[in-house]
N, C-alpha and C positions, 0 to 999 in steps of 0.2 A: 569498425569494431563496435559490437553491441554493448551497450552500458548494462550492468547488472541491475535488475529490477526486483525490489523486495517490496511487499505490501503487508501491512498489518491491518486486519479487517475484523468484522463481526459476521458471523454466518447469518443473522437475521437483517443486516443493514442493507437497504435498497441502494444506497450511493456506492457501497461496497461492491454489490453485484454488478453495478453499472460499470464501475471501473474494470472489473474482471472481464466483463463483455467487450468493452473497448479494447483492452489488451489482447484479448483473443482475436478480435476482429482485425487488429493490427499485426497478427502473428507475432507478438512479442512474447519471448520466454520470461517468465517470472516465477518467483516464489511467493507464496503468501501463508500467512498464519491466521486462522480464524481464532482470535484470542478468547472469545466467549466459550470455546470448545475445551479449552485448557483448564486444568484444575490445579490447585495447590501451589507448591513451589514453582513449578513450570510456569504457571500463569503469572506469578509474581515476577519471575525473572524476565519474561517477555515484556510486561507492562513497564519495567524499569528500562528496558531497550527502548520501548516506544518513547517514553518521557526524555530520552536523550535527544530524540529527533523533533518531537512534539510535546512540549511541557504540559499542554492542556490535555493530552492523552485521548484525543478525539479520533473517529474513524471515518474513513479510511485515511491511513497515513501511508503514503507511497514514497519510496526512496528510489530515485533513478540516478544512478552514479552518485554524484555529490548534491544532487537537487532533492529537496524534500517537499512534497506537495500534500496538503491536508484538504480532504474533501474530493468531490468529483468535479474536477476542473478540466474538461476535455482539452481546451486550447493549451493550457499549461502542461499537461500530460503529453500531448503531442509534441509541443515545442521541445520539452526535455528529452524526448526520445528521437528528435530530429525528423519527425514526420509532418509532412505538409497538411 
């Protein structure tokens, strides 16, 4: 069973792009939100969500099932996905 993968990212962040590329290469289905492209209330709501997982509110914040990974940590991401 595939774990749900959600990512909070910034459209300008190189680490965020690296994570997206890694997930694409691993053919993992994921949802992402480029927080910097949101405006007003929508952005505020998403930032509150991010803070629940990552109080520092840094990017990328990746949620794989119950696991939260902050930053581009290829080994941790693959481990959480069950990929060797």
